[in-house]
Backbone bond lengths (Angstrom), bond angles and torsions (degrees), N, CA, C in turn:
res aa  C-N    CA-C-N  psi(-1)  N-CA   C-N-CA  omega(-1)  CA-C   N-CA-C  phi
1 M - - - 1.435 - - 1.533 110.96 -
2 L 1.325 116.16 -37.03 1.463 119.13 -178.78 1.515 112.09 -66.70
3 R 1.309 117.50 -27.85 1.453 121.31 -176.57 1.536 112.07 -63.09
4 Y 1.325 117.57 -31.69 1.456 121.14 -174.60 1.525 113.61 -100.78
5 M 1.312 118.29 2.12 1.466 121.08 177.44 1.520 109.28 -84.47
6 R 1.326 117.01 150.09 1.455 121.26 -175.99 1.519 112.62 -105.75
7 H 1.294 118.32 30.16 1.456 121.85 177.96 1.526 109.51 -90.96
8 G 1.318 116.03 153.77 1.455 120.14 -176.72 1.516 113.80 -69.46
9 A 1.326 117.20 -29.15 1.458 120.64 -175.03 1.524 113.38 -87.33
10 T 1.319 118.55 0.00 1.462 119.06 -176.67 1.520 112.32 -66.89
11 R 1.330 117.75 -33.54 1.473 119.65 177.64 1.521 110.81 -64.36
12 V 1.321 116.43 -42.05 1.464 120.91 -179.46 1.525 110.13 -64.36
13 F 1.335 117.57 -45.57 1.456 120.38 -179.06 1.527 111.92 -69.20
14 T 1.319 117.91 -33.79 1.465 120.66 176.65 1.526 110.71 -63.85
15 K 1.328 116.22 -46.47 1.462 119.71 177.93 1.525 111.32 -63.60
16 L 1.326 116.74 -37.91 1.464 121.36 -179.61 1.523 111.42 -65.83
17 I 1.324 117.12 -44.43 1.460 120.62 -179.99 1.527 110.69 -68.89
18 N 1.334 117.57 -39.53 1.471 119.98 176.42 1.529 111.14 -62.41
19 S 1.319 117.19 -38.35 1.459 120.97 177.75 1.524 111.23 -66.97
20 A 1.333 117.15 -40.13 1.468 120.52 178.51 1.526 111.21 -65.08
21 V 1.320 117.33 -39.72 1.469 120.96 177.81 1.521 110.15 -65.92
22 A 1.332 117.61 -41.57 1.463 120.63 178.59 1.518 111.36 -64.59
23 N 1.341 117.19 -38.89 1.464 120.18 177.23 1.517 111.44 -66.12
24 A 1.328 117.77 -40.53 1.470 120.57 178.54 1.514 110.96 -65.88
25 Q 1.315 117.15 -37.16 1.457 120.94 178.90 1.520 111.00 -69.23
26 R 1.323 116.86 -37.52 1.459 120.67 -178.78 1.526 112.10 -74.15
27 E 1.327 117.52 -34.36 1.465 121.36 -176.04 1.525 112.92 -69.37
28 G 1.305 117.16 -39.64 1.464 118.90 -177.54 1.507 111.37 -146.59
29 E 1.292 114.54 -173.62 1.453 120.05 -179.90 1.523 109.03 -92.22
30 T 1.306 116.90 69.11 1.457 121.46 -178.91 1.518 109.68 -102.06
31 N 1.305 114.89 148.02 1.455 121.27 176.14 1.528 107.68 -85.92
32 V 1.307 117.01 122.16 1.465 122.09 -176.37 1.524 110.72 -64.61
33 D 1.329 117.53 -31.15 1.461 120.88 -178.06 1.527 112.47 -70.03
34 S 1.328 118.48 -19.98 1.457 120.72 -178.40 1.527 112.70 -94.76
35 L 1.318 118.64 2.88 1.460 121.19 -179.93 1.523 111.69 -82.62
36 L 1.324 115.66 141.18 1.457 123.37 175.04 1.521 108.83 -129.32
37 V 1.309 116.48 153.05 1.466 120.71 174.50 1.516 107.49 -85.10
38 N 1.336 116.79 111.20 1.463 120.69 179.14 1.513 112.03 -77.91
39 R 1.323 115.29 -48.52 1.462 118.80 -174.37 1.521 109.69 -152.73
40 V 1.320 115.62 141.29 1.458 122.97 173.36 1.518 106.49 -130.46
41 Y 1.327 117.01 125.21 1.453 118.74 177.23 1.515 110.53 -141.14
42 V 1.326 114.34 154.10 1.460 122.29 -176.19 1.517 107.95 -120.34
43 D 1.319 116.47 125.44 1.460 122.43 177.73 1.522 109.26 -110.25
44 E 1.320 114.68 157.98 1.451 120.00 178.28 1.522 109.91 -73.88
45 G 1.321 116.02 136.88 1.453 121.38 179.47 1.517 111.33 -102.54
46 V 1.303 115.57 -157.20 1.458 122.64 -178.64 1.529 109.13 -73.92
47 T 1.328 116.75 140.59 1.456 121.78 176.52 1.517 108.95 -105.19
48 L 1.338 116.16 121.19 1.459 121.05 176.06 1.520 108.37 -86.08
49 R 1.313 116.98 130.19 1.453 120.88 -178.22 1.523 109.22 -105.79
50 R 1.329 115.42 122.28 1.450 123.03 179.20 1.522 108.76 -128.55
51 F 1.350 116.30 170.94 1.460 120.87 178.43 1.517 109.63 -128.96
52 R 1.315 116.16 143.71 1.457 122.79 175.72 1.524 108.03 -116.55
53 F 1.307 115.77 135.14 1.453 120.05 -178.48 1.526 110.09 -78.57
54 K 1.324 115.54 139.18 1.458 122.75 -179.98 1.523 109.73 -119.88
55 A 1.305 115.49 -174.52 1.459 120.97 -177.75 1.527 111.54 -69.88
56 M 1.294 116.22 155.15 1.470 125.55 175.77 1.527 112.43 58.41
57 G 1.320 117.00 36.04 1.455 120.86 173.78 1.510 115.54 76.99
58 R 1.298 118.58 11.56 1.461 121.56 -179.52 1.527 110.28 -91.36
59 V 1.330 114.82 164.32 1.462 120.62 174.80 1.519 108.53 -129.53
60 A 1.317 115.79 154.24 1.461 122.08 177.11 1.529 107.98 -125.17
61 P 1.324 117.69 135.35 1.468 119.24 -179.94 1.527 111.96 -73.52
62 I 1.323 114.70 145.67 1.464 122.43 174.39 1.518 106.67 -123.97
63 R 1.323 116.32 130.63 1.462 120.99 176.80 1.518 108.45 -111.51
64 K 1.330 116.41 114.47 1.458 121.76 177.00 1.520 107.26 -96.11
65 R 1.327 116.10 105.11 1.455 121.28 -173.17 1.522 111.27 -91.70
66 T 1.322 115.59 148.13 1.458 122.63 176.56 1.525 108.53 -124.58
67 S 1.323 116.64 172.44 1.458 120.47 -179.89 1.524 110.01 -145.78
68 H 1.325 115.04 158.17 1.462 123.35 176.00 1.527 107.51 -115.31
69 I 1.332 117.15 124.96 1.465 121.85 -179.45 1.526 107.63 -108.25
70 T 1.333 116.86 131.24 1.448 122.60 -179.12 1.521 109.52 -122.90
71 V 1.329 116.86 132.97 1.475 122.73 177.92 1.514 107.57 -120.35
72 E 1.344 116.19 129.47 1.467 121.60 175.61 1.516 107.97 -113.24
73 L 1.331 115.74 125.80 1.454 121.98 178.90 1.520 110.30 -103.73
74 G 1.314 116.72 150.97 1.465 122.02 177.24 1.514 109.26 -139.40
75 F 1.323 115.05 -177.49 1.459 121.71 -179.10 1.520 110.51 -111.17
76 R 1.316 115.28 157.62 1.463 120.48 175.91 1.495 111.06 -69.65
């Protein structure tokens, strides 16, 4: 389903789910066809704080935000 969606984050989630399936397959003797995505959630990560120079000697803060994505797989 993710392959045909036109959202920007679908590539990231596709790679993430493929990686989770590969990890589950490598960890034990699990059947890949019986895996389901139980839960996907995104938590706030570390915020990098930078400054951008503005007119008349002033500066403006820039917050470069990151996130942590977690995928939980289960069985049928």
